[in-house]
ROTOR-126498 format. One record per residue: residue number from 1; residue in one letter; z, y, x of N, C-alpha, C in turn. Coordinates in nm, 4 decimals, padded with zeros to 6 digits, always signed. Atoms other than C-alpha are relative to their C-alpha. Layout:
N
SITE    nr   rest       n.up    n.north     n.east      ca.up   ca.north    ca.east       c.up    c.north     c.east
SITE   NUM      a          Z          Y          X          Z          Y          X          Z          Y          X
...
REM end
This chain:
225
SITE    nr   rest       n.up    n.north     n.east      ca.up   ca.north    ca.east       c.up    c.north     c.east
SITE     1      m   +00.0253   +00.0725   +00.1232   -04.2033   -14.1906   -04.3864   -00.1135   -00.0992   +00.0208
SITE     2      l   +00.1065   +00.0996   +00.0000   -04.4217   -14.4928   -04.4487   -00.0761   +00.0123   -00.1306
SITE     3      l   +00.0866   -00.0073   +00.1167   -04.7164   -14.4579   -04.6860   -00.0738   -00.1322   -00.0120
SITE     4      l   +00.0600   +00.1311   +00.0244   -04.8136   -14.7971   -04.8217   -00.0850   +00.0093   -00.1250
SITE     5      g   +00.0790   -00.0073   +00.1214   -05.0933   -14.8459   -05.0679   -00.1355   -00.0649   +00.0099
SITE     6      v   +00.1339   +00.0564   +00.0123   -05.4340   -14.9587   -05.1817   -00.0963   +00.0865   +00.0817
SITE     7      q   +00.0980   -00.0730   -00.0812   -05.7247   -14.8623   -04.9553   -00.0769   +00.1004   -00.0849
SITE     8      g   +00.0809   -00.1015   +00.0666   -05.9053   -14.5440   -05.0473   +00.0728   +00.0852   -00.1008
SITE     9      c   -00.0764   -00.0735   +00.1015   -05.6219   -14.3933   -05.2516   +00.0669   +00.1262   +00.0538
SITE    10      g   -00.0456   -00.1296   -00.0465   -05.5368   -14.0995   -05.0273   +00.1166   +00.0016   +00.0960
SITE    11      k   -00.1119   +00.0003   -00.0954   -05.2783   -14.2115   -04.7716   -00.0282   +00.0929   +00.1183
SITE    12      s   +00.0358   -00.0850   -00.1135   -05.4629   -14.0409   -04.4868   +00.0019   +00.1471   -00.0411
SITE    13      l   -00.0009   -00.1373   +00.0495   -05.5092   -13.7280   -04.6962   +00.1430   +00.0495   -00.0164
SITE    14      a   -00.1404   -00.0377   +00.0156   -05.1370   -13.7291   -04.7720   +00.0625   +00.0350   +00.1347
SITE    15      a   -00.0522   -00.0295   -00.1341   -05.0563   -13.7414   -04.3995   -00.0461   +00.1385   +00.0450
SITE    16      k   +00.0511   -00.1323   -00.0370   -05.2791   -13.4387   -04.3437   +00.0685   +00.1095   -00.0817
SITE    17      a   -00.0660   -00.0985   +00.0854   -05.1187   -13.2590   -04.6382   +00.1436   +00.0257   +00.0452
SITE    18      i   -00.1368   -00.0162   -00.0492   -04.7714   -13.3204   -04.4935   +00.0023   +00.0964   +00.1180
SITE    19      a   +00.0078   -00.0913   -00.1144   -04.8700   -13.1526   -04.1674   -00.0324   +00.1418   -00.0452
SITE    20      g   +00.0331   -00.1322   +00.0526   -05.0256   -12.8662   -04.3628   +00.1186   +00.0642   -00.0691
SITE    21      g   -00.1186   -00.0529   +00.0667   -04.7107   -12.8308   -04.5701   +00.1048   +00.0500   +00.0974
SITE    22      f   -00.0933   -00.0421   -00.1038   -04.4966   -12.8089   -04.2587   -00.0545   +00.1155   +00.0837
SITE    23      g   +00.0618   -00.1021   -00.0834   -04.7448   -12.5757   -04.0929   +00.0031   -00.0335   +00.1473
SITE    24      v   -00.0043   +00.0452   -00.1393   -04.7525   -12.7836   -03.7757   -00.1240   -00.0846   +00.0282
SITE    25      p   +00.1173   +00.0829   -00.0335   -05.0253   -12.9746   -03.5861   +00.0173   -00.1445   -00.0466
SITE    26      l   +00.0028   +00.1424   +00.0332   -05.1238   -13.3244   -03.6951   -00.0574   -00.0753   +00.1189
SITE    27      v   +00.0429   +00.0819   -00.1131   -05.1495   -13.5792   -03.4140   -00.0215   -00.1420   -00.0511
SITE    28      r   +00.0310   +00.1347   +00.0496   -05.3245   -13.9055   -03.5013   +00.0070   -00.1007   +00.1133
SITE    29      l   -00.0111   +00.1087   -00.0970   -05.2335   -14.2218   -03.3162   -00.0532   -00.1285   -00.0618
SITE    30      d   +00.0529   +00.1304   +00.0405   -05.4497   -14.5307   -03.3639   +00.0630   -00.1025   +00.0934
SITE    31      i   -00.0803   +00.0837   -00.0884   -05.2019   -14.7827   -03.2306   -00.0794   -00.1194   +00.0545
SITE    32      g   +00.0811   +00.1114   -00.0468   -05.4668   -15.0529   -03.2011   -00.0758   +00.0305   +00.1282
SITE    33      t   +00.0756   -00.0374   -00.1201   -05.6473   -14.8566   -02.9298   +00.0873   +00.0013   +00.1254
SITE    34      l   -00.0898   -00.0017   -00.1154   -05.3403   -14.8682   -02.7042   -00.0061   -00.1304   +00.0784
SITE    35      y   -00.0076   +00.1323   -00.0621   -05.3856   -15.2363   -02.6285   -00.0977   -00.0112   +00.1175
SITE    36      n   +00.0758   +00.0163   -00.1232   -05.5085   -15.3225   -02.2797   +00.0214   -00.1416   +00.0516
SITE    37      k   -00.0090   +00.1396   -00.0445   -05.5803   -15.6594   -02.1221   +00.0915   -00.0182   +00.1201
SITE    38      y   -00.0832   +00.0126   -00.1199   -05.3753   -15.5822   -01.8105   +00.1481   +00.0083   -00.0350
SITE    39      h   -00.1431   +00.0097   +00.0280   -05.0055   -15.6629   -01.8065   +00.0697   +00.1359   +00.0164
SITE    40      g   -00.0788   -00.1219   -00.0046   -04.7848   -15.3664   -01.8881   -00.0746   +00.1266   -00.0380
SITE    41      e   +00.0774   -00.1207   +00.0286   -05.0698   -15.1249   -01.9596   +00.0146   +00.0442   -00.1453
SITE    42      t   -00.0148   -00.0351   +00.1409   -05.0302   -15.1412   -02.3372   +00.1282   +00.0787   -00.0227
SITE    43      e   -00.1276   -00.0678   +00.0167   -04.6647   -15.0441   -02.3218   -00.0041   +00.1386   +00.0636
SITE    44      r   +00.0106   -00.1301   -00.0661   -04.7444   -14.7650   -02.0753   -00.0815   +00.0976   -00.0843
SITE    45      n   +00.0820   -00.0856   +00.0864   -05.0140   -14.6317   -02.3061   +00.0812   +00.0543   -00.1172
SITE    46      l   -00.0829   -00.0444   +00.1119   -04.7657   -14.6191   -02.5929   +00.0996   +00.1062   +00.0463
SITE    47      r   -00.0967   -00.0983   -00.0511   -04.5057   -14.4377   -02.3824   -00.0663   +00.1355   +00.0227
SITE    48      e   +00.0700   -00.1254   -00.0261   -04.7625   -14.1792   -02.2760   -00.0401   +00.0689   -00.1302
SITE    49      a   +00.0406   -00.0584   +00.1280   -04.8869   -14.1290   -02.6322   +00.1184   +00.0671   -00.0685
SITE    50      l   -00.1182   -00.0580   +00.0633   -04.5348   -14.0706   -02.7643   +00.0506   +00.1208   +00.0789
SITE    51      r   -00.0414   -00.1145   -00.0823   -04.4539   -13.8418   -02.4707   -00.0883   +00.1212   -00.0289
SITE    52      n   +00.0912   -00.1105   +00.0318   -04.7626   -13.6337   -02.5462   +00.0323   +00.0608   -00.1360
SITE    53      a   -00.0379   -00.0511   +00.1319   -04.6567   -13.6072   -02.9114   +00.1241   +00.0884   +00.0105
SITE    54      e   -00.1212   -00.0797   -00.0180   -04.3159   -13.4805   -02.8001   -00.0306   +00.1342   +00.0658
SITE    55      l   +00.0376   -00.1257   -00.0645   -04.4821   -13.2185   -02.5808   -00.0622   +00.0978   -00.0996
SITE    56      l   +00.0633   -00.0838   +00.1023   -04.6679   -13.0911   -02.8889   +00.0965   +00.0407   -00.1107
SITE    57      a   -00.0969   -00.0276   +00.1049   -04.3519   -13.0725   -03.1001   +00.0233   +00.1518   -00.0147
SITE    58      p   -00.0079   +00.0793   +00.1218   -04.3005   -12.9547   -03.3633   -00.1382   -00.0425   -00.0493
SITE    59      c   +00.1269   +00.0523   +00.0487   -04.5758   -13.1730   -03.5047   +00.0258   -00.1187   -00.0910
SITE    60      v   -00.0031   +00.1235   +00.0791   -04.6524   -13.4595   -03.7415   -00.0802   -00.1043   +00.0760
SITE    61      l   +00.0684   +00.1109   -00.0661   -04.7379   -13.7873   -03.5695   -00.0412   -00.1005   -00.1064
SITE    62      w   +00.0544   +00.0900   +00.1024   -04.9633   -13.9949   -03.7933   -00.0484   -00.1277   +00.0684
SITE    63      i   +00.0424   +00.1309   -00.0501   -04.9869   -14.3643   -03.7051   -00.0803   -00.0672   -00.1106
SITE    64      d   +00.0906   +00.0493   +00.1032   -05.2861   -14.4874   -03.9000   -00.0096   -00.1523   +00.0050
SITE    65      e   +00.0091   +00.1459   +00.0119   -05.2932   -14.8489   -04.0246   +00.0892   -00.0672   +00.1037
SITE    66      i   -00.0959   +00.0444   -00.1012   -04.9815   -14.9327   -03.8294   +00.0077   -00.1519   +00.0104
SITE    67      e   -00.0099   +00.1457   -00.0038   -04.9965   -15.3001   -03.9232   -00.1006   -00.0624   +00.0970
SITE    68      k   +00.1020   +00.0563   -00.0889   -05.3105   -15.3493   -03.7112   +00.0469   -00.0053   +00.1450
SITE    69      g   -00.0477   -00.0016   -00.1372   -05.1231   -15.2670   -03.3937   +00.1272   -00.0779   +00.0228
SITE    70      l   -00.1293   +00.0668   -00.0152   -04.7984   -15.4485   -03.4654   -00.0004   -00.1426   -00.0516
SITE    71      a   +00.0073   +00.1353   +00.0551   -04.9137   -15.7671   -03.6370   -00.0593   -00.0939   +00.1039
SITE    72      g   +00.0487   +00.0872   -00.1064   -04.9466   -15.9734   -03.3212   +00.0183   -00.1470   -00.0339
SITE    73      d   -00.0185   +00.1432   +00.0190   -04.9511   -16.3499   -03.2835   +00.0520   -00.0597   +00.1310
SITE    74      d   -00.0554   +00.0665   -00.1178   -04.8351   -16.6044   -03.0297   -00.0928   +00.0040   +00.1202
SITE    75      n   +00.0977   +00.0007   -00.1087   -05.1461   -16.5537   -02.8185   -00.0036   +00.1304   +00.0795
SITE    76      d   +00.0053   -00.1279   -00.0710   -05.0722   -16.1962   -02.7055   +00.1096   +00.0138   +00.1045
SITE    77      a   -00.1022   +00.0019   -00.1064   -04.7954   -16.2960   -02.4602   +00.1160   +00.0938   -00.0298
SITE    78      g   -00.1142   -00.0822   +00.0374   -04.5387   -16.0973   -02.6553   -00.0225   +00.1494   +00.0071
SITE    79      v   +00.0274   -00.1430   -00.0129   -04.7140   -15.7620   -02.6140   +00.0349   +00.0746   -00.1285
SITE    80      s   -00.0268   -00.0693   +00.1267   -04.6963   -15.6709   -02.9838   +00.1491   +00.0109   -00.0273
SITE    81      r   -00.1448   -00.0067   +00.0184   -04.3235   -15.7533   -02.9892   +00.0611   +00.1090   +00.0874
SITE    82      r   -00.0514   -00.1048   -00.0878   -04.2595   -15.5252   -02.6921   -00.0406   +00.1385   -00.0484
SITE    83      v   +00.0446   -00.1267   +00.0572   -04.4670   -15.2495   -02.8477   +00.0867   +00.0370   -00.1196
SITE    84      l   -00.0854   -00.0249   +00.1159   -04.2702   -15.2840   -03.1706   +00.1394   +00.0417   +00.0442
SITE    85      g   -00.1340   -00.0321   -00.0466   -03.9415   -15.2804   -02.9827   +00.0097   +00.1411   +00.0551
SITE    86      y   -00.0032   -00.1348   -00.0569   -04.0259   -14.9644   -02.7908   -00.0162   +00.1054   -00.1092
SITE    87      l   +00.0215   -00.0958   +00.1083   -04.1535   -14.7900   -03.1045   +00.1268   +00.0169   -00.0832
SITE    88      l   -00.1227   -00.0088   +00.0783   -03.8366   -14.8751   -03.2976   +00.1084   +00.0764   +00.0751
SITE    89      t   -00.0985   -00.0733   -00.0809   -03.6199   -14.7487   -03.0123   -00.0312   +00.1490   +00.0003
SITE    90      w   +00.0402   -00.1408   +00.0014   -03.8189   -14.4255   -02.9970   +00.0306   +00.0641   -00.1346
SITE    91      m   -00.0272   -00.0543   +00.1332   -03.7889   -14.3786   -03.3737   +00.1481   +00.0310   -00.0179
SITE    92      a   -00.1443   -00.0170   +00.0185   -03.4110   -14.4158   -03.3540   +00.0598   +00.1057   +00.0917
SITE    93      e   -00.0650   -00.0830   -00.1013   -03.3461   -14.2080   -03.0417   -00.0721   +00.1297   +00.0336
SITE    94      r   +00.0740   -00.1201   -00.0381   -03.6100   -13.9346   -03.0251   +00.0772   +00.1259   -00.0380
SITE    95      k   -00.0664   -00.1282   +00.0225   -03.4804   -13.5799   -03.0034   -00.0986   +00.1099   -00.0373
SITE    96      a   +00.1006   -00.1022   +00.0274   -03.8062   -13.3855   -03.0297   -00.0302   +00.0064   -00.1500
SITE    97      a   +00.0322   -00.0219   +00.1418   -03.9179   -13.2412   -03.3641   -00.1363   -00.0611   -00.0319
SITE    98      v   +00.1216   +00.0743   +00.0328   -04.1808   -13.5086   -03.4276   +00.0262   -00.0759   -00.1292
SITE    99      f   -00.0154   +00.0663   +00.1292   -04.2091   -13.6120   -03.7931   -00.1017   -00.1131   -00.0066
SITE   100      l   +00.0869   +00.1173   -00.0038   -04.3494   -13.9640   -03.8120   -00.0475   -00.0373   -00.1401
SITE   101      v   +00.0615   +00.0491   +00.1239   -04.5897   -14.0613   -04.0911   -00.0866   -00.1188   +00.0370
SITE   102      a   +00.0791   +00.1202   -00.0247   -04.7228   -14.4166   -04.0819   -00.0679   -00.0425   -00.1297
SITE   103      t   +00.0707   +00.0512   +00.1169   -04.9851   -14.5579   -04.3179   -00.0303   -00.1478   +00.0203
SITE   104      a   +00.0253   +00.1441   -00.0067   -05.0431   -14.9245   -04.4013   -00.0666   -00.0457   -00.1286
SITE   105      n   +00.0684   +00.0583   +00.1154   -05.2639   -15.1286   -04.6330   +00.0515   -00.1398   -00.0343
SITE   106      q   -00.0384   +00.1393   +00.0197   -05.1238   -15.4810   -04.5873   +00.1477   -00.0186   +00.0351
SITE   107      v   -00.1438   +00.0079   -00.0245   -04.7489   -15.5108   -04.6297   +00.0391   -00.1339   +00.0601
SITE   108      d   -00.0353   +00.1317   -00.0511   -04.7499   -15.8818   -04.5476   -00.0176   -00.0105   +00.1508
SITE   109      r   +00.0198   +00.0015   -00.1450   -04.8581   -15.7994   -04.1907   +00.0988   +00.0913   +00.0732
SITE   110      l   -00.0966   -00.0890   -00.0631   -04.5769   -15.5511   -04.1286   +00.1237   -00.0787   +00.0426
SITE   111      p   -00.1228   +00.0684   -00.0435   -04.2811   -15.6772   -03.9212   +00.1186   +00.0404   -00.0860
SITE   112      a   -00.1173   -00.0281   +00.0828   -03.9569   -15.7041   -04.1164   +00.0873   +00.1088   +00.0618
SITE   113      e   -00.0837   -00.1003   -00.0669   -03.7801   -15.4903   -03.8546   -00.0440   +00.1419   -00.0340
SITE   114      l   +00.0528   -00.1326   +00.0277   -04.0043   -15.1986   -03.9434   +00.0315   +00.0446   -00.1423
SITE   115      l   -00.0179   -00.0322   +00.1411   -03.9347   -15.2166   -04.3167   +00.1458   +00.0154   -00.0412
SITE   116      r   -00.1396   -00.0057   +00.0433   -03.5587   -15.2428   -04.3179   +00.0450   +00.1445   -00.0141
SITE   117      k   -00.0484   -00.1343   +00.0289   -03.3690   -14.9438   -04.4507   +00.0571   +00.0630   +00.1259
SITE   118      g   -00.0458   -00.0698   -00.1189   -03.3010   -14.6877   -04.1819   -00.1097   +00.0248   +00.1011
SITE   119      r   +00.1122   -00.0231   -00.0917   -03.6274   -14.7216   -03.9927   -00.0784   +00.1225   -00.0454
SITE   120      f   +00.0649   -00.1151   +00.0601   -03.8117   -14.4854   -04.2246   +00.0948   +00.0610   -00.1025
SITE   121      d   -00.0829   -00.0637   +00.1012   -03.6406   -14.2286   -04.4435   -00.0366   -00.0507   -00.1396
SITE   122      e   +00.0432   +00.0511   +00.1292   -03.8506   -14.3538   -04.7326   -00.1347   -00.0692   +00.0140
SITE   123      v   +00.1280   +00.0696   +00.0076   -04.1358   -14.5911   -04.8134   -00.0635   +00.0359   -00.1338
SITE   124      f   +00.0703   -00.0419   +00.1209   -04.3832   -14.4463   -05.0627   -00.1207   -00.0901   -00.0234
SITE   125      f   +00.1164   +00.0815   +00.0360   -04.6471   -14.6445   -05.2497   -00.1046   +00.0879   -00.0656
SITE   126      v   +00.1120   -00.0767   +00.0529   -04.9837   -14.4807   -05.3119   -00.0866   -00.0959   -00.0810
SITE   127      d   +00.0665   +00.0946   +00.0900   -05.1251   -14.6600   -05.6135   -00.1375   +00.0518   -00.0405
SITE   128      l   +00.1271   -00.0416   +00.0577   -05.4633   -14.6508   -05.7830   +00.0243   +00.1151   -00.0975
SITE   129      p   -00.0221   -00.1167   +00.0861   -05.5058   -14.3214   -05.9723   -00.0069   -00.0346   -00.1486
SITE   130      d   +00.0047   +00.0199   +00.1449   -05.4327   -14.3092   -06.3445   -00.1147   +00.0829   -00.0581
SITE   131      a   +00.1152   -00.0645   +00.0636   -05.6789   -14.1662   -06.5991   -00.0019   +00.1503   +00.0241
SITE   132      a   -00.0047   -00.1451   -00.0198   -05.5615   -13.8047   -06.5694   -00.0362   +00.0365   +00.1431
SITE   133      t   +00.0311   -00.0266   -00.1404   -05.5816   -13.8215   -06.1911   -00.1471   -00.0249   +00.0281
SITE   134      r   +00.1431   +00.0265   -00.0211   -05.9282   -13.9769   -06.2032   -00.0851   +00.1153   -00.0522
SITE   135      e   +00.0712   -00.1182   +00.0485   -06.0449   -13.6833   -06.4146   -00.0010   +00.1103   +00.1046
SITE   136      q   -00.0101   -00.1044   -00.1014   -05.9192   -13.4423   -06.1493   -00.0847   -00.0335   +00.1226
SITE   137      i   +00.0784   +00.0397   -00.1181   -06.0838   -13.6435   -05.8709   -00.1489   +00.0203   -00.0263
SITE   138      f   +00.1402   -00.0245   +00.0347   -06.4189   -13.6369   -06.0515   -00.0300   +00.1493   +00.0073
SITE   139      a   +00.0217   -00.1446   +00.0010   -06.3830   -13.2601   -06.1014   -00.0071   +00.0556   +00.1412
SITE   140      i   -00.0029   -00.0476   -00.1382   -06.3011   -13.2052   -05.7342   -00.1316   -00.0324   +00.0715
SITE   141      h   +00.1203   +00.0397   -00.0741   -06.5985   -13.4018   -05.6022   -00.1273   +00.0586   -00.0618
SITE   142      l   +00.1132   -00.0710   +00.0600   -06.8376   -13.2465   -05.8532   -00.0033   +00.1443   +00.0490
SITE   143      r   -00.0064   -00.1390   -00.0450   -06.7165   -12.9009   -05.7546   -00.0419   +00.0134   +00.1459
SITE   144      r   +00.0384   -00.0038   -00.1416   -06.7612   -12.9814   -05.3846   -00.1514   -00.0057   +00.0173
SITE   145      r   +00.1456   +00.0114   -00.0060   -07.1276   -13.0443   -05.4645   -00.0675   +00.0994   -00.0945
SITE   146      a   +00.0538   -00.1134   +00.0771   -07.1770   -12.7195   -05.6560   -00.0308   -00.0365   -00.1451
SITE   147      l   +00.0137   +00.0367   +00.1408   -07.1459   -12.8859   -05.9987   +00.1295   +00.0343   -00.0729
SITE   148      r   -00.1175   -00.0390   +00.0770   -06.9096   -12.7721   -06.2728   +00.0502   -00.1197   -00.0802
SITE   149      g   -00.0584   +00.1094   +00.0752   -06.6716   -13.0284   -06.4158   -00.0098   +00.0199   -00.1497
SITE   150      e   +00.0082   -00.0284   +00.1449   -06.6927   -12.8520   -06.7536   -00.1320   -00.0463   -00.0606
SITE   151      d   +00.1314   +00.0434   +00.0503   -07.0546   -12.9641   -06.7799   -00.0075   -00.1515   -00.0198
SITE   152      f   -00.0018   +00.1458   +00.0115   -06.9515   -13.3313   -06.7811   +00.1179   -00.0429   -00.0877
SITE   153      d   -00.1069   +00.0566   +00.0820   -06.7391   -13.5481   -07.0084   +00.0958   -00.0757   +00.0913
SITE   154      l   -00.0904   +00.0595   -00.0981   -06.4586   -13.6110   -06.7605   +00.0892   -00.1094   -00.0586
SITE   155      p   -00.0798   +00.1101   +00.0562   -06.2369   -13.8149   -06.9982   -00.0780   -00.1312   -00.0110
SITE   156      s   +00.0816   +00.1220   +00.0086   -06.5253   -14.0599   -07.0518   -00.0202   -00.0615   +00.1377
SITE   157      l   +00.0166   +00.0500   -00.1368   -06.5834   -14.0871   -06.6782   +00.1290   -00.0650   +00.0489
SITE   158      a   -00.1289   +00.0568   -00.0408   -06.2119   -14.1474   -06.6214   +00.0237   -00.1343   -00.0667
SITE   159      a   -00.0193   +00.1267   +00.0712   -06.2042   -14.4195   -06.8853   -00.0907   -00.1090   +00.0557
SITE   160      a   +00.0952   +00.0985   -00.0518   -06.5134   -14.5901   -06.7413   +00.0371   -00.0468   +00.1400
SITE   161      s   -00.0320   +00.0315   -00.1402   -06.3674   -14.5873   -06.3875   +00.1414   -00.0549   +00.0167
SITE   162      e   -00.1322   +00.0648   -00.0103   -06.0435   -14.7732   -06.4593   +00.0016   -00.0951   +00.1198
SITE   163      g   -00.0122   +00.0856   -00.1168   -05.9276   -14.9413   -06.1373   -00.0716   +00.0507   +00.1230
SITE   164      y   +00.0712   -00.0568   -00.1140   -06.1321   -14.7173   -05.9073   +00.0964   +00.0841   +00.0842
SITE   165      s   -00.0769   -00.0851   -00.0902   -05.9768   -14.5522   -05.6031   -00.0676   +00.1359   +00.0101
SITE   166      g   +00.0592   -00.1316   -00.0183   -06.0352   -14.1892   -05.5128   -00.1254   -00.0054   +00.0859
SITE   167      a   +00.1171   +00.0124   -00.0864   -06.2751   -14.2891   -05.2349   -00.1183   -00.0602   -00.0756
SITE   168      e   +00.1086   +00.0625   +00.0772   -06.4742   -14.5063   -05.4755   -00.0578   +00.0980   -00.1016
SITE   169      i   +00.0499   -00.1013   +00.0932   -06.4975   -14.2213   -05.7260   -00.0918   +00.0977   +00.0733
SITE   170      e   +00.0864   -00.0886   -00.0778   -06.6389   -13.9972   -05.4539   -00.1364   -00.0642   +00.0214
SITE   171      q   +00.1276   +00.0677   -00.0219   -06.9059   -14.2580   -05.3774   -00.0801   -00.0143   -00.1291
SITE   172      v   +00.0688   +00.0006   +00.1293   -06.9865   -14.2827   -05.7497   -00.0757   +00.1311   -00.0184
SITE   173      v   +00.0638   -00.1313   +00.0133   -07.0596   -13.9090   -05.7502   -00.1192   +00.0110   +00.0956
SITE   174      v   +00.1084   -00.0064   -00.0991   -07.2695   -13.9357   -05.4332   -00.1193   -00.0835   -00.0467
SITE   175      a   +00.1094   +00.0865   +00.0463   -07.4724   -14.2274   -05.5732   -00.0713   +00.0600   -00.1205
SITE   176      a   +00.0601   -00.0622   +00.1175   -07.5283   -14.0412   -05.9001   -00.0922   +00.1144   +00.0402
SITE   177      l   +00.0844   -00.1098   -00.0464   -07.6649   -13.7411   -05.7119   -00.1301   -00.0529   +00.0609
SITE   178      y   +00.1214   +00.0612   -00.0555   -07.9068   -13.9636   -05.5200   -00.0932   -00.0462   -00.1117
SITE   179      a   +00.0816   +00.0477   +00.1121   -08.0222   -14.1175   -05.8480   -00.0703   +00.1157   -00.0697
SITE   180      a   +00.0588   -00.1169   +00.0649   -08.0804   -13.7737   -05.9981   -00.1149   +00.0561   +00.0839
SITE   181      v   +00.1055   -00.0501   -00.0887   -08.2817   -13.6612   -05.6946   -00.1221   -00.0912   -00.0070
SITE   182      a   +00.1112   +00.0951   +00.0070   -08.4917   -13.9790   -05.7138   -00.0821   +00.0193   -00.1269
SITE   183      e   +00.0697   -00.0248   +00.1266   -08.5787   -13.8892   -06.0735   -00.0522   +00.1426   -00.0100
SITE   184      d   +00.0360   -00.1416   +00.0026   -08.6362   -13.5242   -05.9831   +00.0592   +00.0667   -00.1237
SITE   185      a   -00.0691   -00.0526   +00.1180   -08.3809   -13.4362   -06.2498   +00.1342   +00.0579   +00.0410
SITE   186      a   -00.1335   -00.0546   -00.0248   -08.0566   -13.2411   -06.2702   +00.1035   -00.1097   -00.0227
SITE   187      p   -00.1049   +00.1012   +00.0204   -07.7418   -13.4549   -06.2330   +00.0592   +00.0099   -00.1404
SITE   188      a   -00.0484   +00.0022   +00.1376   -07.6245   -13.5610   -06.5767   +00.1076   -00.1072   -00.0158
SITE   189      q   -00.1077   +00.0950   +00.0302   -07.3483   -13.7612   -06.7402   -00.0474   -00.1440   +00.0165
SITE   190      r   +00.0491   +00.1384   -00.0060   -07.5658   -14.0706   -06.7615   -00.0134   -00.0501   +00.1439
SITE   191      h   +00.0095   +00.0421   -00.1402   -07.6238   -14.0725   -06.3865   +00.1366   -00.0472   +00.0512
SITE   192      l   -00.1350   +00.0370   -00.0431   -07.2499   -14.0843   -06.3280   +00.0444   -00.1304   -00.0645
SITE   193      l   -00.0411   +00.1222   +00.0687   -07.1901   -14.3512   -06.5905   -00.0764   -00.1211   +00.0537
SITE   194      e   +00.0776   +00.1102   -00.0574   -07.4714   -14.5650   -06.4516   +00.0512   -00.0366   +00.1391
SITE   195      s   -00.0546   +00.0250   -00.1326   -07.3267   -14.5265   -06.1034   +00.1332   -00.0735   -00.0077
SITE   196      v   -00.1272   +00.0708   +00.0211   -06.9840   -14.6324   -06.2285   -00.0262   -00.1456   -00.0349
SITE   197      a   +00.0296   +00.1360   +00.0446   -07.1341   -14.9370   -06.3991   -00.0552   -00.0866   +00.1123
SITE   198      a   +00.0616   +00.0758   -00.1100   -07.3182   -15.0369   -06.0803   +00.0962   -00.0262   +00.1150
SITE   199      t   -00.0974   +00.0112   -00.1089   -07.0048   -15.0175   -05.8631   +00.1039   -00.1060   -00.0314
SITE   200      r   -00.1090   +00.0959   +00.0139   -06.7570   -15.2999   -05.8097   +00.1150   +00.0471   +00.0884
SITE   201      p   -00.1093   -00.0554   -00.0802   -06.4281   -15.1434   -05.7021   +00.0797   -00.1084   +00.0720
SITE   202      l   -00.0825   +00.0929   -00.0768   -06.1873   -15.3006   -05.4565   +00.0975   -00.0750   -00.0895
SITE   203      s   -00.0943   +00.0652   +00.0910   -05.9506   -15.3762   -05.7437   -00.0629   -00.1182   -00.0724
SITE   204      v   +00.0715   +00.1150   +00.0565   -06.2184   -15.6181   -05.8700   -00.0376   -00.0972   +00.1107
SITE   205      l   +00.0430   +00.0855   -00.1105   -06.3562   -15.7490   -05.5405   +00.1169   -00.0720   +00.0655
SITE   206      m   -00.1199   +00.0562   -00.0627   -06.0068   -15.8084   -05.4008   +00.1149   +00.0038   -00.0991
SITE   207      a   -00.0965   -00.0126   +00.1098   -05.8204   -15.8415   -05.7282   +00.1350   -00.0621   +00.0324
SITE   208      e   -00.1265   +00.0688   -00.0257   -05.5587   -16.0909   -05.6115   +00.0858   +00.0721   +00.1039
SITE   209      p   -00.0819   -00.0736   -00.0973   -05.4481   -15.9098   -05.2917   +00.0496   +00.1346   -00.0522
SITE   210      v   -00.0409   -00.1306   +00.0533   -05.4421   -15.5729   -05.4696   +00.1118   -00.0173   -00.1020
SITE   211      a   -00.1041   +00.0250   +00.0995   -05.2390   -15.7141   -05.7589   +00.1306   -00.0410   +00.0671
SITE   212      a   -00.1204   +00.0436   -00.0711   -04.9972   -15.8797   -05.5155   +00.0685   +00.1184   +00.0677
SITE   213      l   -00.0569   -00.1176   -00.0655   -04.9496   -15.5540   -05.3233   +00.0691   +00.0900   -00.1009
SITE   214      r   -00.0594   -00.0863   +00.1022   -04.8839   -15.3555   -05.6400   +00.1265   -00.0625   -00.0573
SITE   215      a   -00.1189   +00.0680   +00.0506   -04.6390   -15.6166   -05.7645   +00.1150   +00.0075   +00.1003
SITE   216      w   -00.1032   -00.0072   -00.1040   -04.4521   -15.6198   -05.4319   +00.0617   +00.1392   +00.0040
SITE   217      a   -00.0475   -00.1377   -00.0159   -04.4261   -15.2414   -05.4243   +00.0748   +00.0521   -00.1216
SITE   218      r   -00.0538   -00.0547   +00.1252   -04.3166   -15.1982   -05.7851   +00.1508   +00.0199   +00.0048
SITE   219      e   -00.1452   -00.0072   -00.0036   -03.9465   -15.2650   -05.7208   +00.0548   +00.0324   +00.1389
SITE   220      r   -00.0471   -00.0161   -00.1375   -03.9323   -15.1964   -05.3467   -00.0331   +00.1364   +00.0617
SITE   221      t   +00.0432   -00.1261   -00.0583   -04.0919   -14.8557   -05.2922   +00.0128   +00.1129   -00.1032
SITE   222      v   -00.0029   -00.1175   +00.0859   -04.0975   -14.5038   -05.4338   -00.1442   +00.0391   -00.0320
SITE   223      p   +00.1382   -00.0413   +00.0331   -04.4146   -14.4077   -05.6271   -00.0320   +00.1352   +00.0615
SITE   224      a   +00.0383   -00.1252   -00.0660   -04.5995   -14.1373   -05.4352   -00.0285   +00.1114   -00.0989
SITE   225      d   +00.0308   -00.1027   +00.0994   -04.6947   -13.9585   -05.7572   +00.1211   +00.0314   -00.0874
REM end
């Protein structure tokens, strides 16, 4: 499967959860690290990486930010095209029990050959969390820091953090705790709200690209939630 979505919304966590659900090892492949300046070495590195994954089967092979390794240009002497070709052949012909999970942030950098139906069983879109999900994310990160979600107004925090990703909500909680320590006070609702107000989420900083990605995915992918 291909997990496409906004940065910080849990694609990597989903890949780990898939391996946990299957009860098999998770093998992470950063395809960008395979590239080598010497002719033929990049392709050899990919072959060895996939062979090692097959030796570990059954397993989940997680290719993180796959677009970074396949979005080549005319200056790479065709290396990225050969890497893509070998990967597509492996995906179609592999016999080992290797479940492939790829994550991507920028759909415009993905080769068309990779997106056509039949390459992946399904393409899921991991969108920004809705209000109910943001409440749960706040509760999780408060609990991880020995704080009870019941002691905070989670609906208000969820409403104030419209457009925030899960990763940004975690950083809001972390910043609020630092602010409380600086005041020598117990963490309170106001610390969290002030931290939210001081944060500019990616959906604001990169509003146009995020909106374009969500619009593209609306009719072309399956919502992950």
